[in-house]
C-alpha positions as CSV (number, residue, x, y, z in Angstrom):
1,M,6.4,20.4,38.3
2,S,4.0,22.0,36.0
3,L,2.2,20.0,33.4
4,D,1.7,21.0,29.8
5,P,-2.0,21.4,29.4
6,R,-1.9,20.5,25.8
7,K,-0.8,16.9,26.6
8,K,-3.4,14.3,27.7
9,P,-2.6,12.5,30.9
10,A,-1.1,9.1,30.4
11,R,-3.2,5.9,31.4
12,P,-1.9,3.3,33.7
13,G,1.2,1.6,32.0
14,G,2.3,4.9,30.2
15,K,-0.4,4.7,27.4
16,R,-1.7,8.1,26.5
17,P,-4.9,8.7,24.5
18,V,-4.4,9.9,20.9
19,Q,-4.7,13.6,20.2
20,G,-8.3,14.4,19.4
21,G,-9.2,10.7,19.7
22,G,-11.9,10.7,22.2
23,G,-9.9,8.7,24.6
24,H,-8.8,6.1,22.1
25,V,-5.3,4.6,22.8
26,A,-3.2,3.4,19.7
27,R,-2.9,-0.4,19.7
28,K,0.4,-1.6,18.8
29,R,-0.8,-4.9,17.5
30,F,-2.8,-3.1,14.8
31,G,0.2,-0.9,13.9
32,Q,-1.8,2.1,14.7
33,N,-0.2,5.5,14.2
34,F,-2.7,8.3,13.8
35,L,-2.2,11.4,11.4
36,V,-2.8,14.6,13.2
37,D,-0.9,17.2,11.1
38,H,-3.7,19.2,9.4
39,G,-1.4,20.7,6.9
40,V,-0.2,17.2,5.7
41,I,-3.9,16.0,5.7
42,D,-4.8,18.9,3.4
43,E,-1.9,18.1,1.1
44,I,-2.9,14.4,0.9
45,V,-6.6,15.3,0.2
46,R,-5.5,17.6,-2.6
47,A,-3.5,14.8,-4.0
48,I,-6.3,12.4,-4.0
49,A,-8.9,14.9,-5.2
50,P,-12.1,13.0,-4.3
51,R,-15.4,13.9,-6.0
52,P,-19.0,12.9,-5.5
53,G,-20.2,9.8,-7.3
54,E,-16.9,8.1,-7.1
55,S,-16.5,4.7,-5.4
56,L,-13.9,5.6,-2.8
57,V,-12.6,2.9,-0.3
58,E,-10.4,3.8,2.7
59,I,-8.2,1.2,4.3
60,G,-7.7,1.7,8.0
61,P,-9.6,4.9,8.6
62,G,-8.8,5.0,12.2
63,L,-9.9,8.2,13.9
64,G,-10.9,9.8,10.6
65,A,-8.1,12.1,9.8
66,L,-8.5,11.4,6.1
67,T,-12.1,10.1,6.4
68,N,-13.5,13.4,7.4
69,P,-12.2,15.7,4.6
70,V,-12.6,13.1,1.9
71,V,-16.2,12.3,2.7
72,E,-16.9,16.0,2.8
73,R,-15.9,16.1,-0.8
74,S,-17.1,12.6,-2.0
75,E,-20.4,12.5,0.1
76,R,-20.1,8.6,0.5
77,L,-17.2,6.4,1.5
78,T,-16.5,2.8,2.2
79,V,-14.2,2.2,5.0
80,V,-12.3,-1.1,6.0
81,E,-11.5,-1.2,9.7
82,L,-10.2,-4.1,11.9
83,D,-10.5,-2.3,15.3
84,R,-13.9,-3.2,16.5
85,D,-14.1,-0.1,18.8
86,L,-13.1,2.1,15.9
87,A,-15.5,0.4,13.6
88,A,-18.3,0.9,16.1
89,R,-17.7,4.6,16.1
90,L,-17.7,4.8,12.3
91,R,-21.0,2.9,12.1
92,K,-22.7,5.8,13.7
93,R,-22.1,7.9,10.5
94,S,-24.7,7.5,7.8
95,E,-22.4,8.6,5.1
96,L,-20.1,5.7,5.7
97,N,-20.3,2.1,4.6
98,V,-18.2,0.3,7.3
99,I,-16.6,-3.1,6.6
100,E,-15.2,-4.5,9.9
101,S,-12.6,-6.9,8.6
102,D,-8.8,-7.8,8.1
103,V,-8.2,-6.0,4.9
104,L,-6.4,-9.1,3.5
105,K,-9.8,-10.8,3.6
106,V,-11.7,-8.1,1.7
107,D,-12.8,-9.0,-1.9
108,F,-12.1,-5.7,-3.6
109,A,-13.2,-7.1,-7.0
110,Q,-16.6,-7.9,-5.6
111,L,-16.8,-4.3,-4.0
112,A,-16.1,-2.9,-7.5
113,T,-18.8,-5.1,-9.0
114,D,-21.3,-4.1,-6.3
115,A,-20.4,-0.4,-6.9
116,G,-20.8,-0.8,-10.8
117,Q,-17.5,1.1,-11.3
118,K,-13.9,0.9,-10.6
119,L,-12.6,1.7,-7.1
120,R,-10.4,4.7,-5.7
121,L,-8.4,3.2,-2.9
122,I,-6.9,5.4,-0.2
123,G,-5.4,4.9,3.3
124,N,-2.7,5.0,5.8
125,L,-1.7,1.3,5.7
126,P,-0.5,-0.5,8.8
127,Y,3.2,-0.5,8.3
128,N,3.7,-4.0,9.6
129,I,1.5,-5.5,6.9
130,S,1.9,-2.9,4.1
131,S,3.6,-5.3,1.5
132,P,1.1,-8.0,2.0
133,I,-1.8,-5.6,1.3
134,L,-0.1,-4.3,-1.8
135,F,0.3,-8.0,-3.0
136,H,-3.3,-8.5,-2.0
137,L,-4.4,-5.8,-4.2
138,L,-2.2,-6.7,-7.3
139,P,-4.7,-9.3,-8.8
140,V,-7.5,-6.9,-8.7
141,A,-5.8,-3.9,-10.4
142,D,-8.3,-4.2,-13.2
143,H,-11.0,-3.2,-10.9
144,V,-9.2,-0.1,-9.5
145,L,-8.9,3.5,-11.0
146,D,-6.2,4.5,-8.6
147,Q,-4.6,4.0,-5.2
148,H,-3.2,6.6,-2.7
149,F,-1.4,5.1,0.2
150,M,0.6,6.2,3.1
151,L,3.6,4.1,3.7
152,Q,7.0,3.9,5.2
153,K,9.2,6.2,3.0
154,E,11.7,3.3,2.5
155,V,8.8,1.1,1.1
156,V,7.8,4.0,-1.3
157,D,11.4,4.3,-2.3
158,R,11.6,0.6,-3.2
159,M,8.3,0.7,-5.1
160,V,9.5,3.5,-7.6
161,A,13.2,2.6,-7.7
162,S,14.9,2.1,-11.1
163,P,17.1,-0.8,-12.2
164,G,20.7,-0.3,-10.6
165,N,19.4,1.4,-7.6
166,K,20.1,-0.1,-4.3
167,D,16.3,0.2,-3.4
168,Y,15.3,-1.8,-6.7
169,S,13.7,-5.0,-5.4
170,R,11.2,-7.8,-5.8
171,L,8.6,-5.2,-4.8
172,S,9.7,-2.7,-7.5
173,V,9.5,-5.3,-10.2
174,M,6.0,-6.7,-9.1
175,L,4.5,-3.4,-8.8
176,Q,6.0,-1.7,-11.8
177,W,4.8,-4.4,-14.1
178,R,1.2,-3.3,-13.1
179,Y,1.3,0.3,-12.0
180,D,2.5,3.7,-12.8
181,M,3.7,5.1,-9.4
182,E,5.1,8.3,-8.0
183,N,5.8,9.7,-4.5
184,V,3.4,12.6,-4.0
185,V,3.7,13.7,-0.4
186,A,6.5,13.5,2.2
187,V,5.2,13.0,5.8
188,P,7.6,13.4,8.6
189,P,7.2,11.2,12.0
190,E,5.8,14.4,13.9
191,S,2.8,14.3,11.7
192,F,1.5,11.3,13.7
193,D,0.5,10.5,17.2
194,P,2.1,8.3,18.5
195,P,5.1,9.2,16.1
196,P,6.6,6.3,14.2
197,K,10.3,5.9,14.3
198,V,10.5,6.3,10.4
199,D,9.6,8.8,7.7
200,S,6.5,8.2,5.7
201,A,5.3,9.2,2.2
202,V,2.2,8.9,0.2
203,V,2.3,7.0,-3.1
204,R,0.0,7.4,-6.1
205,M,-0.4,4.1,-7.9
206,V,-2.4,4.1,-11.3
207,P,-2.9,0.7,-13.0
208,L,-1.5,0.5,-16.4
209,P,-4.2,0.2,-19.0
210,N,-2.6,-2.5,-21.0
211,P,0.0,-4.3,-18.9
212,P,2.0,-7.2,-20.5
213,Q,0.2,-10.4,-20.0
214,V,1.8,-12.9,-17.7
215,D,0.7,-15.6,-15.4
216,L,0.9,-13.9,-12.0
217,A,1.8,-16.8,-9.9
218,V,4.6,-17.8,-12.3
219,F,5.8,-14.2,-12.4
220,E,5.7,-13.8,-8.6
221,K,7.6,-17.0,-8.1
222,M,10.3,-16.1,-10.8
223,V,11.0,-12.7,-9.2
224,A,11.1,-14.2,-5.8
225,V,13.8,-16.7,-7.0
226,A,15.7,-13.8,-8.8
227,F,16.0,-11.7,-5.6
228,S,16.5,-14.6,-3.2
229,Q,20.2,-13.9,-3.2
230,R,20.7,-10.3,-4.3
231,R,24.6,-10.4,-4.2
232,K,24.9,-13.4,-6.4
233,I,24.7,-13.3,-10.2
234,L,21.5,-14.7,-11.6
235,R,23.2,-17.8,-12.9
236,H,23.1,-19.2,-9.4
237,T,19.5,-18.5,-8.8
238,L,17.3,-17.8,-11.9
239,G,19.4,-20.0,-14.0
240,A,18.1,-23.1,-12.2
241,W,14.6,-21.7,-12.6
242,I,15.1,-21.4,-16.4
243,T,16.4,-24.9,-16.6
244,E,13.5,-26.2,-14.6
245,H,11.0,-24.7,-17.0
246,G,12.9,-26.0,-20.1
247,L,13.3,-22.5,-21.6
248,S,15.4,-21.7,-24.4
249,T,16.6,-17.9,-23.9
250,D,19.4,-15.5,-24.5
251,F,18.4,-13.9,-21.1
252,D,21.8,-12.6,-19.6
253,L,22.4,-14.5,-16.3
254,Q,25.7,-12.7,-15.7
255,R,23.9,-9.9,-14.0
256,R,22.7,-9.4,-10.4
257,A,18.8,-9.3,-9.9
258,E,18.8,-5.5,-9.4
259,E,20.3,-4.8,-12.7
260,V,17.5,-6.3,-14.8
261,P,14.6,-4.0,-16.2
262,V,11.1,-4.9,-15.4
263,A,10.4,-5.6,-19.1
264,E,13.0,-8.3,-19.2
265,Y,11.7,-10.1,-16.2
266,V,8.1,-9.8,-17.7
267,A,9.4,-11.3,-21.1
268,L,11.0,-14.2,-19.3
269,A,7.9,-15.0,-17.3
270,A,5.7,-14.9,-20.4
271,M,7.8,-17.6,-22.0
272,V,6.5,-20.1,-19.5
273,K,2.9,-19.7,-20.8
274,A,4.2,-19.9,-24.3
275,A,6.4,-22.8,-23.7
């Protein structure tokens, strides 16, 4: 049987080196899927539009699919990489500032302070921890100019969903309170090596300049309670929360969580601080 010369031979155990990865094998525990479609890469870089002098930070640079074209335009780039083998490779490049760390432990506010300007965050986020990363970045939105992230398409659909849509969720409310968001690039599974089992998309997230003021911890807890039993009307979930906080409000509890606009959730959470 003839072998396709374009395919790299598999290693013992069936693991095949990633295309153009210099022998690197994707590590499942890090959620590694490497972008290899140059047409899609070009489209993403155009959406980001990096420029010299900006403080760009890439989360999960991997084998450099986005890193290379971005740093060509920006001249300098900070990268956050957990895989020590990949981080070692990246350190050999003088134009990169490499932070070898779990992204959930990185102090992005300090990075912005050190840079003396707001950050532009980019990256193909590990799909297994994408939501925790988004919530980790939420409190530092004041230090961010914009974010362009590759995520599962279903996650992006939830992020940008409107009230009444089946995708409208806790994630929708929490992020729409703080960001203006849009789906900017569709990315099919075959754009990756190894290909994931889901469609992907790139979302643009721009922090709102004057978001409504709420206590983030209170807001997060309230929204979690509201969406804890999606099929029940809010009287059974959020009603108890309102009573617990001694609030006097005409908030309509005869609706389901996905029917309530973000602004109403924000107004309710703001009452706790005022109470």
